[in-house]
N, C-alpha and C positions, 0 to 999 in steps of 0.2 A: 843882474839876478837878483831876484827878491829874497828877502830873509823869511819868507813864508815857509813854514815846515811842509814837507812832502805830504803830510795828511790833510792839507788844505786848512790849517788851523794857524792862528797868530798868538802870540804871547804879548799881553799888556801888563803894566804894572799899576796895581791900585793900592794907594796908600803904602807903597813900599813892598807889596806882596805881588808875586807873578799870578796872573790868571790866563788860562788858556781858553780861547773862543774860536768858533768857526770863522774863517775867512769871510769878509763881507759884513760882519757884525757891526751894529751901530752902537753909539752910545746909550741909546734907549735899550737895546737889547742886553747890554752889560748891566745897566739899572735894574731891569727886570730879573736877570740871572742872580742878582745879589739880594732878591726878595725886597727891593725898594720901590717898585713900581707903584704909582698912585700915592707915594708919600712925598713930601717936600724935600728935594735933595738939592745939594750944590754940586755942580760937576765943573771941575777944572781939568782941561786937556791940554797937556804940554804948556802949563803956565798961563792958559787962556781960559776965561770963564765961558761955558756953553750954555746959552739960554735954553730954558726948558722947551721952548717951541722948536729948537733946532736939534734935539736929541735923536729924533728918528732919522733925520738926514745926515747925521755926522758919523760917517763910516770910520771905524777904528783900523789902525795900521799896526803891523808889527813894531814893538818896542815904544808904543804910545804910553804916556804917563798920565794917570788920572789921580786926583787927590780930593780929599775931604768929601767923599761920597757918603755922607750921613745927613739925616735930617737935621734941620735946625733945633728941633725938640730934643733928639738924641744928644746933640751937641751941649745943650744946656744942662742935660742930665748926667753927662759923663763925668762931672766933677763932684757929684753927690756922694 
């Protein structure tokens, strides 16, 4: 039995915070929903880096963990 909710949605963790997405969402869909589409981002999915060219094909699943979803520019400026 799947952990997917009855509503057809999944919950993934992004930088320690839960995000609810429609079932079948991709890593690209998540990046877009966070307002980062078109910006340089680093995506780590379950401790593995996902190359940018693979974001649209990487389907997310219940309880996936994503980290460091910010642009390198944002990362440089976060300590100012």
